[in-house]
N, C-alpha and C positions, 0 to 999 in steps of 0.2 A: 305610667312613669312618664318621668320625664327630667332628663338631665339637663341642667341649668345654672347660670350663673348667681353673684351674690345680685348682681344688676339686675337681673329678670326677675327674681323675688321680690328688690324692693320696689320694683316698678308695677308688679301684677300682683301682690299677696293683698287678695281681697278678705274683707272678714265675713266670717255668716251671721251674722247678727242682724242683719239686714233683711227683713221681712216682706213678701211682697204684699199689696193693696188688700189684696183679699183676706188673705189672714190676717191683716188689721181689721178691718172690719168684719170680719166672721167672730172675731175674740171681744170685739167692742159690741158688737149687738149679744151675745151669751152675757157678755158682763151689766151690761143695759137691763135685758131678762131678770137674772138673778136676783139682782138689787130690788127690783118691780115684785115679782113674783115668787122669792124663795126657794121654798120646797117642791113647789107645783112647778117651777124649771127647773132644777135641778133635776128631778125626777124623768121629767122629758125629756135634756139631754144626755142622762145613762142610760135610759131605753134606746135614745138614736143613734148613741156611738159603743155601748159597749154590752148591754145587757137587755132585749127586747120584753124580756120577762119581769124585770124589776119593778120591786113594791118599796115603796118608801121606808117601811118599818125594816125591810132587809137592806139599807146602804149600810149602818151601823153593823158592824162585824160582833156576836157576842165575844165575851172574854171568853166564857165555854171553849168556844171554835178558835181559840186561840192557842189555850191549854191545848187541844185536841190535837192541832199541828201540831206541836211543840212535842208533844208525847207517842206521835207518829212517826218521828223522824227517826231514819235509819242511826246505830251506833256513829256510824261515820261521820254521817251529814250533822248529827249533831255535835260528836268532839269538835268538827272542823268549825261551825259554829261558834262553839264555845271560846276556842283558841282566837280565834279572829275577835270574839266582844273580851277576852282577858287580855290582849296585847293593843290592841284599841282604849279600852280602859285606862292601861297605865299609861300610855302614850299621851293622851288629853288630860289627865288628871294632873300632868303637871302643869299645865297651862292656866287653873283657876287665878282668875285678879282678887286681890286682899286690899281691902281698903286699910286708909292709912290719910295720916293728918300733917301738915305742914304749918310751921308758926314765924310769921315774917321779924322784921328787927323791931317793929314797933307793938302794938298790944294784939294783932290780928290774926285768927285762926283759922287756916283752913283742913277739912274733913271732906275727904274724896272720898266716898259710899258707891262700892260697886255691889248690885243686886240682881239678879236674874229679871229679865223678860217673866212677866207673867203667863200669858199665853203665845203657843206658838203650832204652827204648823208643818208638818215634815208632807213634804210631795215624795212619793216615792213611784217611779218609773215604773210601767207595766205593759209597754206596748210589744216591742221586738221581744223581750227578753224578763224576766223574773230579776231583782235586785235585791235581796233581801240583806247584801252588803252594806247597801247605802240605807235602810234602816239601821243599821249599826255604824255608819260614820256619821248619822243627824241626831238620832236619839241617845247614843254615849253621851258625846258633848253637851245637848240639851239636860239631861238628867245632872252630869258634874256641874253646872250651871248653878242648877237648883230651880229649872224650870218648874213651875208647879202642876201646870197644863197643857200635857204634848197629845196634840193631835197627828195620826197618819191619814194621807189620802192616796189609795193605790185604786189604780182600776181596775176593771176583771176582763175577762176572756168569755164571751157569753154568761157571765155570772159568776168564772171560775176565779179563784186567785189563787196564786202560788203559795202551796201551803210553807215551803222553806222561806217567803217574807214574814206570813201572818205567824211561822214559828217564831223568826227573829223579834218580832214587838213583843211577842212574849218573854222571850228570854231579857231583855231591856226594861220589861214592864209597862209599857204601852198598851192601855185596855181602851182607847179612844180610837178607833181604827175603823176606817170609811170605806167603800167601795164605789169610789168617787176619782173620776181622772178628769182629767184635759184644762183647757181654761175654765169651764164650769166648777170644778174643788178649787181654783184657786179665787174665784169669784165668792165661792163661797165662803171658806177663810175669811175672805176680806170682809164681807158686811155679816156675815151671822144668817144664822135659820134656827127656825123650829128646832131640825134635824141635829144641823154642826155648830159649835160656838164660834163667835167669832175672835180669830187670830191677832194678836199686834207683829208679829214677822211671821214669813214663812222660807222656807228652806227645802233645799234640792233640785237635782235636776230634769228636766221634761223635752218633750217636742217644741216644736218652733211655736205650735197655739200656748202652751205651759208658759214659754219665755216671753211671750206676747203678754198674756195675760200680767204676768208679774209687773214688766214693763208698764203699763196702762196701770194699773192699779198702785204701782208704788205713790206714797204718800197717805193713800187711804188706807196702806199696811206696808212694814217694813217690808223688805228681801233681801236676800245674801247677795245673787249677782245674775244676771239672766244670759244662764249659761248657752254657749254655740257645741256645735258637734264636739265629739274627743278630738283630742290633737297629739302626737308624740313628735320630738326630734329627737333625733339620733345623732351623736358624736362619734365618729368613727375612725382610726387610724390603719395603717396597713399593717399591722397585727391583729386586727380583729376578726373576728368570726365571720363572715358573709351569713351562712346558717343561722347565726343567731340573732344577727341583726333582721335578717329577714323577720323570723320567728318573733322580733317585737313588731316591726312594721303589721304584721298581719293579724295581732293581738290590738292593734288599735285599730285596723279597717275593718274588722269584723263588728265594732259596735252600732256602726249606720254607714249608710251610700254615702253621708259627706264628711265625714271622719277626715281628718287630713293628717299625712304622716309627712315625717322628712328626713332623712339623712344627708347628712355634712361632713364632707372631707375635705382633708386634701391631697387623697390619691386615688386619682381616676380609676388606678386596677380596684380600689377595693367596691368602687361603688358598680362597677361594672359587674363586681363576680355576686355584691348585692343584688342586683339587677334580676342575673342568672338563678339567684338562689330563692329569692322570691317566687320563680317563674317552677322552680324543682318542685317547691313546698305545696302550692295551689296544686300541681297535679298528680301529688301524691297524699293529699287530704280532701277532705270533703268539706271545706269552710264556707259559710255561711254568710252571706253581706259582704264582702269582701271584692267583688271584682268589681262595680260602680267608683267605690274609694279610692282604689287603684288608679283605675282609668284619669280620673278625672282630678285628682288631690295629691297623689303619690308626688314628692319633687326628692330628686338624688341631686343635691348640690354641691358643684366644685368649688373649694375655695384655694386659695392660693398657701394662704399661713394660717397658724393657730391665731393669730389676732385679728384674723377676717373670719376665722371661726366663730370666733365671740361675739364680732358685731353681726355678726347674720343672727346667730341664736337669740342676744339681745332684742333687735329687731322684731323678731318671729314671736318672740316670750310665749315660749310654749306651754302647753298645761302640763305636759308632762316631760321630760327633760333626762334623756338616759344615753351617758358618757360611758362609752367602751372604753376605758379605761384604769388604771388603779387611781386610787386616792391622791391628790396633788391638793394644794393649801390653794395655787393660785386660782380653782374652780371658786372659792369661796371669792378672792377679789373680782374673779372676771365676771363671772354671770353673775348677773344685773336683773334679768327677767325671767321668770319658771314658775312656773305651780308649786312642784318638789321634783328635785333633782334627782336622779339614781344613778349612783357611780360605781362602776365596776363590774362585768360580765356577771357574778352573780347574784346582783339585784335586778331580775327582771320587773320593769312596772305592774308587771301583771300581780306580784304579790303584794306592791303599793294598793293596790284595788281592793284587797281582801286583809289578808292577815300579817303586811308589817308592822301596822301600828296608828301610821299617817293617815290623814285623810284625804279621801278621793273626791270629793268635792271640790273644785277647783277652776279658777280663773281660767278662760278661755279664750279665745280670739282676741291675743293680744293685749288681755283687760289685764294679765298678770305685770303690765306697766306701771298699774295701781292700784293693785288686786294682792289679797294672798288668800291660801286654799281657810275652807271652813274650823274654826275650833270655837272653846270653850268662850273667847271672850264676844263671839259673834253670837251667841246668848245671853249675854250680860250687857247692860247699860251702866255708867255711873252718873250718881249725883252730888254735887258738888255744894259745901254748907258751909256760908261766911259768917262769923262771927266776929264783927269790927268792933273794937274800942274806940271808945275817946281821945287816945293819944293819934291813932290812925285818922278818925274824922279829922282832929285839928292841923293835922300834917298836909294830908291829901284834898282837904276841901277847895280850897284857892284854885289847886289847879285842875279839878274837877269841873269847878265853876264853870273858869275860863273855857275850856275845854267845849262844853253845854252852849256858852252863849256863843262861841266862833259855829258853832255848827247851827246856829239858829234854835236853838231847844231851851227857849227859856224857863217853861216847868220843871224842866231836869235841873237847871242849876239852880231856882227856888225850891228843890225838894233837900238841895245842900243847904241853902241857906237858912233856910226856916230852922236851921237847927241851933242856930245860934251861935256861930262861928266866932272864938275869942279873937280877937285882930290887938 
């Protein structure tokens, strides 16, 4: 943990998206192999990285196994999953785009038709932990959008996959679930094999190999974002509870050794108390994966005033922003860059990870400056139909011809002239 200033953050904040050359070359090799050898290469990598006993016929998990996983849940687990499903579905159901039409002042009508992407692949991490919540966060908006073919890829550990993850897939009505992870899963979705259909777009977070595969394959396949490690920024004041702040920091730190955590305050006393509270909670609990993250990527930032707090927050553009204060409309005006913003001490970020209803697939590594959290519209695309009449042709033909000729595109001009424009 480091206590630093605004200037230090501006100078030293580095992106985690940068990947070393070894990862780049490894992923490039895997992609090339999958493209050339399909299932044969896919099985090779599954055996190497996930399950030495894997067989090709076992890569797709039967629907009966998904149902069995759901039925085997305890009532507590099933009810928790159903509550999360209900709230996530309700929130996302308000997002679906509607088709509409526009008529101009002449005789042209524009029809803007929104439709679902036909084939999508959802990547569900399964390395350090199981993530049934990510199944809900990706499959629910895809379903609401109207995607007809939803495929899930989830890595296994020695052939075993989290029953809760499989149960979540069953609850969402997804039957095409594959025990495949890593860059090989993204490559298989990009090119298609005999075992797995080609997808049009892939979604979901993963490790650096998954993120690198998505970047290298963009264009062959659509992607959501090349997500980096999880991150949170907490804005605190002298009335905030240090222990609560500390718990929010630890909740993000346990995601990944590379997770980034920040506390920004104009109160030096609050920052010092938070530092003490973090150490106390670590000593009194058996948290996993937090020590490296806290050592290398936990920053306590002393700001001069509220204006500087906003500047720092917008510069960092955190995946999760938690403001430990009561709601104030000024936040809506001053917070420009963040994935999701949690306001008040009754809104821990962890609820957003599971049950509040909003999506937890969010932009990281300052990409919130130009990107948003996952939503229904990410699973849709629009097509514009232009029905232009003779009045429009007559009115805009000459300017069109003129601009085409100015650009040196005579065939463009001819395609308008040939329609015998009246003079």
